C-alpha positions, 0 to 999 in steps of 0.5 A, spaced: 600 132 730 603 126 727 608 125 721 603 124 716 599 130 718 605 134 717 607 131 710 600 132 708 601 140 709 605 140 703 602 144 697 598 140 693 597 146 687 601 151 685 598 158 685 598 162 678 600 169 681 607 170 679 608 174 685 607 168 690 611 163 686 618 165 690 614 165 697 611 158 695 617 155 694 620 158 701 614 155 704 615 148 701 622 149 704 620 151 711 615 145 711 619 140 709 624 142 714 619 142 719 617 135 717 624 133 718 625 136 724 619 133 727 621 126 725 628 127 728 624 129 734 620 123 734 626 119 733 629 122 739 623 122 743 623 114 742 630 113 744 629 117 750 623 113 752 627 107 751 633 109 755 628 111 761 629 117 765 634 122 763 641 120 766 639 113 768 644 108 766 638 103 763 640 100 757 637 102 750 632 098 746 635 097 740 629 094 736 625 101 738 631 105 735 631 101 729 623 102 728 624 109 729 630 109 724 626 105 719 620 110 720 624 116 719 627 113 712 620 111 710 617 118 711 623 121 708 622 117 702 615 120 702 617 127 702 622 126 697 616 123 692 612 129 694 617 134 692 619 130 686 611 130 684 611 138 685 617 139 680 613 135 675 607 139 676 611 145 675 614 143 669 608 140 666 604 147 668 610 151 665 610 147 658 602 148 658 603 155 659 609 156 653 604 152 648 598 157 650 603 163 649 605 160 642 598 159 640 596 166 642 601 169 638 600 165 632 592 168 633 594 175 632 595 175 625 589 170 624 587 173 617 594 171 614 594 164 617 595 162 609 602 165 609 604 160 615 601 154 611 605 157 605 611 157 609 610 150 611 609 147 604 615 150 601 619 149 607 617 141 606 619 142 599 625 145 600 628 140 605 625 134 601 629 137 594 635 138 599 635 131 601 636 128 594 642 132 592 647 128 597 644 121 594 645 124 587 652 127 589 654 120 591 652 116 585 656 121 581 662 120 585 661 113 583 661 114 576 668 116 576 672 109 577 679 111 575 683 115 570 679 113 563 674 110 567 668 115 567 661 114 566 660 120 562 653 120 560 650 118 567 655 123 570 652 129 566 645 126 567 646 126 575 649 133 574 643 136 570 639 133 576 643 136 581 643 143 578 635 143 577 634 140 584 639 146 587 635 151 583 628 149 585 630 148 593 633 155 592 626 158 589 623 154 595 627 157 600 626 164 597 619 163 597 619 161 604 623 166 607 619 172 604 612 169 606 615 168 613 618 175 613 611 178 611 607 174 616 612 176 622 611 184 620 603 183 619 603 179 626 607 185 629 602 190 626 596 186 629 599 186 636 601 193 636 594 195 634 591 190 639 596 193 645 594 200 643 587 199 643 588 196 650 591 202 652 585 206 651 580 201 654 584 200 661 582 204 667 587 210 667 590 207 674 593 202 669 597 207 665 598 212 672 601 206 676 606 204 670 612 207 668 611 210 661 618 208 658 616 201 660 609 201 657 613 204 651 618 198 651 612 193 651 609 196 645 616 197 641 621 192 643 617 186 646 612 186 641 618 185 636 622 180 640 616 176 641 613 176 634 620 175 630 623 170 636 617 166 636 614 166 628 621 166 625 625 161 630 619 156 631 619 156 623 626 154 624 625 149 629 619 146 624 624 146 619 629 143 623 625 137 625 622 136 618 630 136 616 632 131 621 626 126 620 627 126 612 635 125 613 633 119 618 629 116 613 634 117 607 639 114 611 635 108 613 634 107 606 641 107 604 645 104 610 642 101 616 649 101 620 652 108 618 645 111 620 645 108 627 652 111 628 649 118 626 642 117 629 645 115 636 650 120 637 648 126 634 642 127 639 646 128 645 646 135 644 639 135 646 640 133 653 645 139 653 640 144 650 634 142 655 639 143 661 641 149 659 635 152 656 632 150 663 637 154 667 637 160 662 629 161 662 629 165 669 635 169 667 631 171 660 625 173 664 629 178 669 633 181 663 626 183 659 624 186 666 631 190 667 630 192 659 623 195 661 626 199 667 632 202 663 627 204 658 622 207 664 628 211 667 630 214 660 623 216 659 623 220 666 630 223 665 628 226 658 622 228 660 625 232 666 632 233 663 631 241 665 629 239 672 635 234 673 640 239 671 636 245 675 637 241 681 644 239 679 642 231 679 646 229 673 651 225 678 645 221 681 641 220 675 647 217 672 648 213 678 641 210 678 642 209 670 648 205 672 645 201 677 639 199 672 644 198 667 649 194 671 643 189 673 641 188 666 648 187 664 649 182 669 643 178 668 644 179 660 651 176 661 649 170 664 643 169 660 647 170 653 653 166 656 648 160 658 644 160 651 650 161 647 654 155 650 649 150 646 652 152 640 659 150 641 657 144 644 652 142 639 658 143 634 663 139 637 658 133 637 656 134 630 664 134 629 665 128 633 659 125 628 662 127 622 669 124 624 666 117 626 662 117 619 669 118 616 672 113 620 667 107 620 665 109 612 673 108 611 673 101 614 666 099 611 669 101 604 676 097 605 671 091 607 667 092 600 661 094 604 660 101 602 663 105 596 666 112 596 660 115 593 656 112 599 661 115 604 661 122 601 653 121 601 653 120 609 658 125 610 653 130 607 647 127 611 651 127 618 652 135 617 645 135 614 642 131 620 647 135 625 645 142 622 638 142 625 640 141 632 645 147 631 640 151 628 635 149 634 640 151 639 642 157 636 635 159 636 634 157 644 636 164 646 631 168 641 625 163 643 627 164 651 627 172 650 621 171 646 617 168 651 619 173 656 617 179 652 611 175 650 609 174 658 610 182 658 605 183 652 600 178 655 601 181 662 598 188 659 593 185 654 590 181 660 589 187 664 581 188 666 578 193 661 574 199 664 566 196 665 563 197 658 558 202 657 556 200 650 549 198 652 548 205 656 545 211 653 548 217 651 547 224 654 545 229 648 543 235 652 547 237 659 544 243 663 550 244 667 547 241 674 552 236 678 550 233 684 555 228 689 552 224 694 556 221 699 562 220 695 567 215 697 574 214 693 581 212 694 587 210 690 589 205 695 584 201 698 587 202 705 589 209 704 582 213 705 582 220 701 575 222 700 569 220 704 562 221 704 563 228 700 556 231 698 556 237 693 550 240 689 552 245 683 547 249 680 547 250 672 551 256 670 555 257 677 562 258 677 565 254 682 572 254 685 576 249 688 582 251 693 586 247 698 593 245 700 597 240 695 594 233 696 587 235 699 583 232 693 582 238 688 585 234 682 582 227 684 575 231 685 576 233 677 578 226 676 571 223 679 567 228 675 570 226 668 570 219 670 577 218 669 576 214 676 570 211 678 567 212 685 568 207 691 561 208 693 556 214 692 553 217 686 555 223 682 549 226 678 550 230 672 544 233 668 539 229 672 543 222 670 547 218 674 554 218 670 555 210 671 548 210 667 551 214 661 557 213 656 563 216 658 564 219 651 558 223 651 559 225 659 566 227 657 564 231 651 560 236 655 566 238 658 572 243 656 578 242 660 585 246 660 590 243 665 596 246 668 600 241 664 599 243 657 599 237 651 600 238 644 601 233 639 606 233 632 602 237 627 600 244 625 598 250 630 591 249 626 591 242 627 592 243 635 587 248 636 582 244 632 583 238 635 576 238 639 573 240 632 576 237 626 571 241 621 573 248 624 574 253 619 580 258 618 576 264 621 573 260 627 580 257 629 583 264 628 577 267 632 579 262 638 586 264 638 584 271 638 580 270 644 586 266 648 591 271 646 595 266 641 593 270 635 599 275 635 605 270 637 602 265 632 602 270 626 610 271 628 611 264 627 615 262 620 609 259 617 603 262 621 597 257 623 601 252 618 607 252 623 609 245 624 609 243 632 614 238 634 611 232 639 610 235 646 611 242 643 618 242 644 619 248 639 614 253 643 615 256 650 611 253 656 606 259 656 605 259 648 603 252 649 598 253 654 595 259 650 594 254 644 591 249 649 586 255 651 584 256 644 583 249 643 577 250 648 575 257 646 573 253 639 569 248 642 565 252 647 563 246 651 557 247 656 562 245 662 569 248 663 574 245 668 580 250 669 586 246 673 591 252 674 590 254 666 593 260 667 599 258 671 604 259 666 602 265 663 604 273 664 600 277 668 598 282 663 596 276 658 593 272 664 588 278 665 586 278 658 585 271 658 581 271 665 576 276 661 575 271 655 574 266 660 569 270 664 565 271 657 565 264 655 563 262 662 557 266 662 551 261 662 556 255 663 557 251 669 565 252 670 570 249 675 576 252 677 582 249 681 587 255 683 592 256 688 592 264 687 586 266 690 586 273 687 583 269 681 577 266 684 574 272 688 568 273 683 566 265 684 559 264 685 561 258 690 568 256 693 569 249 696 575 249 701 578 242 701 582 239 706 584 231 707 579 229 701 573 233 705 570 240 703 571 243 710 568 250 708 563 252 702 561 259 700 563 265 696 569 270 697 565 275 702 562 269 706 568 265 707 572 271 709 567 273 714 568 266 717 575 267 718 576 260 718 581 256 714 580 260 707 581 266 711 588 264 713 589 261 706 587 268 703 591 272 708 597 268 707 598 270 700 598 277 701 603 277 707 
């Protein structure tokens, strides 16, 4: 392979996948290193050729070595140019990405764009009014020539004009601030609404595969940082840029030499701002991720606090938190340290400019080229010109943080939705039949779970699903409910392919009681009537009686009007499950799914619930997942699952006579 071929192997484009960026940079380094090694080997080979056989004393051909060295230097320059080209490409791409993010953020509150234009209008007005004040102040100072030599009428006139300008400028600033805050609040509201809708549209796997605390952090903190960091900070940047341009125009109109001093020295702060911002960008991205990790850990800790304490894992949990907190501390310290350097550097340069204006202004005044009032005007303009640089520098850290938060928000918004079913027909009537044909499914592509599963359930059958933990029982329910779509095969429900009907119409035909009961913040009545909002008091009470919950509800302080805390924190686990069962008893769906529905209930109550379930399951197809096999001996069909496949099928008596897997599983519970 020639040297040029090696050079041509350098990457010509940068992939969009964020996870590959680090690997691409490493590959580039390896490639450049390989090119360098190849060139050195080429030189050594030519030197060896010029010197003859190894160990011989033939004289070295100097022109051959010179040509090799020249070729090496030439190719090294090519490599250097290629690396610089890659860096320029990365920089342009990053700028394009940033502009795209800003544009998308401003689109969130598209209906309120008029507030943004109103902000810009009043910002321009406030800046122009503020720029007139130093000029009039300078003229006012020149009215005071000396003791007894004051042009009082002109002085009073200038003071009156300044007061009017100050009041008008303050009014414009107030209006601008109010408009900005209202726009930010509405944009934040629109973003959260869109993000929450996204959570309801993405496949369940997206929610399952992300820490819930991290998702909450994106919903709350990242949205807040993004909207205020962009909209408020960018408005400050716009105001600063317009102020800089306006100040330059006014200064050039008054005195070209003094304007040149201010204009040439002050922008030095831009160089430091750009350099520091470039260095801190990666740190702010890491800081946002670390903050999400902390939120995820805290959510897990609070939801499982009793388990942590039961197993005495307080120290391990503290250590895990300290590790995450230390990572956040280290990254945020570096990011904030770098970003906060911009302010002092900018203020130092502004102070330097202020001193130079005072020095040269005094010299010009002594020479009679400038009045004292003009010096005062330019001192004020030097502050006005330098102040936007300081404000922009102070906003850099907020903008960097906003970009990091925006990437996390858009990362979620860009997730693919579930395939749309808007144009599909709804299933009006369900006869309770279900058939699975050659169904294959796995959560992880390379890790097989369910393979070629075939099953036929007739209307009204009571089907029990048993097997060891992790055998695929709950996965089968997820597929039946279309929480997940099969990789291949078909699921036929009431004669219809589940992919050919809407998900909502499919799921409303099922009533589900899970082992992990869920209650929301509201009254007991509202929680029971969750599936039937128009239910009457009598209907809710009847459902509660059937579930065995009526008795303990009446013992509560406000009965059915008792307020339930979020997650059901003020009721026991068993009571939560009874309320969830009452919820199903109320809607009386044509299909039932009971996933360890009575696992947290005492034996006496369980017997009553089983009697109620048997009554409600009459004529309805039902699926029961159970570990206690004594509760499903009366099932019409028992599916015995292991490693994602149905290995045995039949009723209790038939499976016991086979003395297979089910027989040993049943016997093991009574030894």
